[in-house]
SEKOLPA-680877 format. One record per atom (N, C-alpha, C): residue number from 1; z, x, y; residue in one letter; atom name. Coordinates in nm, 2 decimals, decimal comma, padded with zeros to 4 digits. Atoms other than C-alpha are relative to their C-alpha. Last residue first. Layout:
N
+-----+--------+--------+--------+------+------+
!  nr !     zz !     xx !     yy ! rest ! atom !
+-----+--------+--------+--------+------+------+
! NUM !      Z !      X !      Y !    A !   CA !
...
+-----+--------+--------+--------+------+------+
END
This chain:
59
+-----+--------+--------+--------+------+------+
!  nr !     zz !     xx !     yy ! rest ! atom !
+-----+--------+--------+--------+------+------+
!  59 ! -00,01 !  00,12 !  00,09 !    X !    N !
!  59 ! -02,33 ! -03,68 !  00,22 !    X !   CA !
!  59 !  00,01 ! -00,13 !  00,08 !    X !    C !
!  58 !  00,13 !  00,04 !  00,06 !    X !    N !
!  58 ! -02,47 ! -03,40 !  00,44 !    X !   CA !
!  58 !  00,01 ! -00,13 ! -00,08 !    X !    C !
!  57 !  00,08 !  00,05 ! -00,12 !    X !    N !
!  57 ! -02,15 ! -03,37 !  00,65 !    X !   CA !
!  57 ! -00,13 ! -00,05 ! -00,05 !    X !    C !
!  56 ! -00,06 !  00,12 ! -00,04 !    X !    N !
!  56 ! -01,94 ! -03,33 !  00,33 !    X !   CA !
!  56 ! -00,08 ! -00,07 !  00,11 !    X !    C !
!  55 !  00,03 !  00,10 !  00,10 !    X !    N !
!  55 ! -02,17 ! -03,07 !  00,19 !    X !   CA !
!  55 !  00,06 ! -00,13 !  00,04 !    X !    C !
!  54 !  00,14 !  00,03 ! -00,01 !    X !    N !
!  54 ! -02,17 ! -02,87 !  00,52 !    X !   CA !
!  54 ! -00,03 ! -00,11 ! -00,11 !    X !    C !
!  53 !  00,02 !  00,08 ! -00,12 !    X !    N !
!  53 ! -01,79 ! -02,89 !  00,53 !    X !   CA !
!  53 ! -00,14 ! -00,04 !  00,01 !    X !    C !
!  52 ! -00,05 !  00,13 !  00,03 !    X !    N !
!  52 ! -01,77 ! -02,77 !  00,17 !    X !   CA !
!  52 ! -00,02 ! -00,09 !  00,12 !    X !    C !
!  51 !  00,09 !  00,08 !  00,09 !    X !    N !
!  51 ! -02,01 ! -02,49 !  00,24 !    X !   CA !
!  51 !  00,06 ! -00,14 ! -00,03 !    X !    C !
!  50 !  00,12 !  00,04 ! -00,07 !    X !    N !
!  50 ! -01,81 ! -02,38 !  00,55 !    X !   CA !
!  50 ! -00,10 ! -00,08 ! -00,09 !    X !    C !
!  49 ! -00,03 !  00,11 ! -00,10 !    X !    N !
!  49 ! -01,48 ! -02,39 !  00,36 !    X !   CA !
!  49 ! -00,13 ! -00,04 !  00,07 !    X !    C !
!  48 ! -00,02 !  00,12 !  00,08 !    X !    N !
!  48 ! -01,63 ! -02,18 !  00,07 !    X !   CA !
!  48 !  00,03 ! -00,12 !  00,10 !    X !    C !
!  47 !  00,13 !  00,04 !  00,05 !    X !    N !
!  47 ! -01,76 ! -01,92 !  00,32 !    X !   CA !
!  47 !  00,01 ! -00,13 ! -00,08 !    X !    C !
!  46 !  00,08 !  00,05 ! -00,12 !    X !    N !
!  46 ! -01,43 ! -01,91 !  00,51 !    X !   CA !
!  46 ! -00,13 ! -00,05 ! -00,05 !    X !    C !
!  45 ! -00,05 !  00,13 ! -00,02 !    X !    N !
!  45 ! -01,24 ! -01,87 !  00,17 !    X !   CA !
!  45 ! -00,07 ! -00,07 !  00,12 !    X !    C !
!  44 !  00,04 !  00,09 !  00,11 !    X !    N !
!  44 ! -01,46 ! -01,58 !  00,08 !    X !   CA !
!  44 !  00,04 ! -00,14 !  00,02 !    X !    C !
!  43 !  00,15 !  00,03 ! -00,02 !    X !    N !
!  43 ! -01,42 ! -01,41 !  00,42 !    X !   CA !
!  43 ! -00,05 ! -00,09 ! -00,11 !    X !    C !
!  42 !  00,02 !  00,09 ! -00,12 !    X !    N !
!  42 ! -01,04 ! -01,45 !  00,40 !    X !   CA !
!  42 ! -00,15 ! -00,03 !  00,02 !    X !    C !
!  41 ! -00,04 !  00,14 !  00,04 !    X !    N !
!  41 ! -01,04 ! -01,31 !  00,04 !    X !   CA !
!  41 ! -00,02 ! -00,10 !  00,12 !    X !    C !
!  40 !  00,11 !  00,05 !  00,09 !    X !    N !
!  40 ! -01,23 ! -01,00 !  00,16 !    X !   CA !
!  40 !  00,03 ! -00,14 ! -00,04 !    X !    C !
!  39 !  00,12 !  00,02 ! -00,09 !    X !    N !
!  39 ! -00,99 ! -00,94 !  00,45 !    X !   CA !
!  39 ! -00,11 ! -00,06 ! -00,09 !    X !    C !
!  38 ! -00,03 !  00,12 ! -00,09 !    X !    N !
!  38 ! -00,69 ! -00,99 !  00,22 !    X !   CA !
!  38 ! -00,12 ! -00,03 !  00,09 !    X !    C !
!  37 !  00,02 !  00,12 !  00,08 !    X !    N !
!  37 ! -00,84 ! -00,74 ! -00,03 !    X !   CA !
!  37 !  00,02 ! -00,13 !  00,07 !    X !    C !
!  36 !  00,14 !  00,02 !  00,03 !    X !    N !
!  36 ! -00,88 ! -00,48 !  00,24 !    X !   CA !
!  36 ! -00,02 ! -00,12 ! -00,09 !    X !    C !
!  35 !  00,07 !  00,04 ! -00,12 !    X !    N !
!  35 ! -00,53 ! -00,53 !  00,36 !    X !   CA !
!  35 ! -00,14 ! -00,02 ! -00,02 !    X !    C !
!  34 ! -00,03 !  00,14 ! -00,02 !    X !    N !
!  34 ! -00,39 ! -00,52 !  00,01 !    X !   CA !
!  34 ! -00,06 ! -00,05 !  00,13 !    X !    C !
!  33 !  00,08 !  00,08 !  00,09 !    X !    N !
!  33 ! -00,57 ! -00,19 ! -00,06 !    X !   CA !
!  33 !  00,03 ! -00,15 !  00,02 !    X !    C !
!  32 !  00,14 ! -00,01 ! -00,04 !    X !    N !
!  32 ! -00,44 ! -00,03 !  00,26 !    X !   CA !
!  32 ! -00,08 ! -00,09 ! -00,10 !    X !    C !
!  31 !  00,03 !  00,08 ! -00,12 !    X !    N !
!  31 ! -00,09 ! -00,15 !  00,20 !    X !   CA !
!  31 ! -00,14 !  00,00 !  00,03 !    X !    C !
!  30 ! -00,01 !  00,14 !  00,04 !    X !    N !
!  30 ! -00,09 ! -00,02 ! -00,16 !    X !   CA !
!  30 ! -00,03 ! -00,09 !  00,12 !    X !    C !
!  29 !  00,11 !  00,04 !  00,07 !    X !    N !
!  29 ! -00,22 !  00,32 ! -00,05 !    X !   CA !
!  29 !  00,00 ! -00,15 ! -00,04 !    X !    C !
!  28 !  00,12 !  00,00 ! -00,09 !    X !    N !
!  28 !  00,04 !  00,35 !  00,22 !    X !   CA !
!  28 ! -00,13 ! -00,04 ! -00,07 !    X !    C !
!  27 ! -00,02 !  00,12 ! -00,08 !    X !    N !
!  27 !  00,32 !  00,25 ! -00,03 !    X !   CA !
!  27 ! -00,12 ! -00,01 !  00,10 !    X !    C !
!  26 !  00,04 !  00,12 !  00,08 !    X !    N !
!  26 !  00,19 !  00,50 ! -00,29 !    X !   CA !
!  26 !  00,01 ! -00,12 !  00,09 !    X !    C !
!  25 !  00,14 ! -00,01 !  00,02 !    X !    N !
!  25 !  00,20 !  00,78 ! -00,02 !    X !   CA !
!  25 ! -00,05 ! -00,12 ! -00,08 !    X !    C !
!  24 !  00,06 !  00,04 ! -00,12 !    X !    N !
!  24 !  00,55 !  00,68 !  00,08 !    X !   CA !
!  24 ! -00,15 !  00,00 ! -00,01 !    X !    C !
!  23 ! -00,02 !  00,15 ! -00,02 !    X !    N !
!  23 !  00,67 !  00,68 ! -00,28 !    X !   CA !
!  23 ! -00,07 ! -00,04 !  00,13 !    X !    C !
!  22 !  00,09 !  00,07 !  00,09 !    X !    N !
!  22 !  00,52 !  01,03 ! -00,33 !    X !   CA !
!  22 !  00,01 ! -00,15 !  00,02 !    X !    C !
!  21 !  00,14 ! -00,02 ! -00,05 !    X !    N !
!  21 !  00,68 !  01,16 ! -00,01 !    X !   CA !
!  21 ! -00,10 ! -00,07 ! -00,09 !    X !    C !
!  20 !  00,02 !  00,09 ! -00,12 !    X !    N !
!  20 !  01,02 !  01,02 ! -00,12 !    X !   CA !
!  20 ! -00,14 !  00,01 !  00,05 !    X !    C !
!  19 !  00,01 !  00,14 !  00,05 !    X !    N !
!  19 !  00,98 !  01,18 ! -00,47 !    X !   CA !
!  19 ! -00,01 ! -00,10 !  00,12 !    X !    C !
!  18 !  00,13 !  00,02 !  00,07 !    X !    N !
!  18 !  00,91 !  01,51 ! -00,31 !    X !   CA !
!  18 ! -00,02 ! -00,14 ! -00,05 !    X !    C !
!  17 !  00,10 !  00,01 ! -00,10 !    X !    N !
!  17 !  01,21 !  01,48 ! -00,08 !    X !   CA !
!  17 ! -00,14 ! -00,02 ! -00,05 !    X !    C !
!  16 ! -00,02 !  00,13 ! -00,06 !    X !    N !
!  16 !  01,44 !  01,41 ! -00,37 !    X !   CA !
!  16 ! -00,11 ! -00,02 !  00,11 !    X !    C !
!  15 !  00,05 !  00,10 !  00,10 !    X !    N !
!  15 !  01,30 !  01,71 ! -00,56 !    X !   CA !
!  15 !  00,01 ! -00,14 !  00,06 !    X !    C !
!  14 !  00,14 ! -00,01 ! -00,01 !    X !    N !
!  14 !  01,36 !  01,93 ! -00,25 !    X !   CA !
!  14 ! -00,07 ! -00,10 ! -00,10 !    X !    C !
!  13 !  00,04 !  00,06 ! -00,13 !    X !    N !
!  13 !  01,72 !  01,81 ! -00,23 !    X !   CA !
!  13 ! -00,15 !  00,00 !  00,01 !    X !    C !
!  12 ! -00,01 !  00,14 !  00,01 !    X !    N !
!  12 !  01,78 !  01,88 ! -00,60 !    X !   CA !
!  12 ! -00,05 ! -00,07 !  00,13 !    X !    C !
!  11 !  00,12 !  00,07 ! -00,04 !    X !    N !
!  11 !  01,64 !  02,23 ! -00,58 !    X !   CA !
!  11 !  00,01 ! -00,15 !  00,00 !    X !    C !
!  10 ! -00,01 !  00,15 !  00,02 !    X !    N !
!  10 !  01,96 !  02,43 ! -00,58 !    X !   CA !
!  10 ! -00,12 ! -00,06 !  00,05 !    X !    C !
!   9 !  00,06 !  00,03 !  00,13 !    X !    N !
!   9 !  01,87 !  02,80 ! -00,60 !    X !   CA !
!   9 !  00,00 ! -00,15 ! -00,03 !    X !    C !
!   8 !  00,14 ! -00,02 ! -00,01 !    X !    N !
!   8 !  01,93 !  02,85 ! -00,22 !    X !   CA !
!   8 ! -00,07 ! -00,02 ! -00,14 !    X !    C !
!   7 !  00,05 !  00,10 ! -00,09 !    X !    N !
!   7 !  02,28 !  02,70 ! -00,24 !    X !   CA !
!   7 ! -00,16 !  00,01 !  00,01 !    X !    C !
!   6 !  00,00 !  00,13 !  00,07 !    X !    N !
!   6 !  02,38 !  02,89 ! -00,55 !    X !   CA !
!   6 ! -00,07 ! -00,10 !  00,09 !    X !    C !
!   5 !  00,10 ! -00,01 !  00,10 !    X !    N !
!   5 !  02,29 !  03,22 ! -00,38 !    X !   CA !
!   5 ! -00,02 ! -00,13 ! -00,07 !    X !    C !
!   4 !  00,13 !  00,00 ! -00,06 !    X !    N !
!   4 !  02,48 !  03,12 ! -00,07 !    X !   CA !
!   4 ! -00,11 !  00,01 ! -00,10 !    X !    C !
!   3 !  00,03 !  00,14 ! -00,05 !    X !    N !
!   3 !  02,78 !  03,02 ! -00,28 !    X !   CA !
!   3 ! -00,13 !  00,00 !  00,07 !    X !    C !
!   2 !  00,05 !  00,09 !  00,11 !    X !    N !
!   2 !  02,77 !  03,34 ! -00,48 !    X !   CA !
!   2 ! -00,03 ! -00,14 !  00,05 !    X !    C !
!   1 !  00,13 ! -00,04 !  00,03 !    X !    N !
!   1 !  02,79 !  03,55 ! -00,16 !    X !   CA !
!   1 ! -00,06 ! -00,09 ! -00,11 !    X !    C !
+-----+--------+--------+--------+------+------+
END
């Protein structure tokens, strides 16, 4: 009886699962932010490249 009571009071596993869920949420947020930033940087470099190509063609 004491073993089952001790088993149900033990919260170490629940704490580990909570930390795992928090880490997963942070990873998803980081991936989303980096993807968005990457797309913006790609657009910026495309614009710079186009302007350099236009400047070289005009010269």
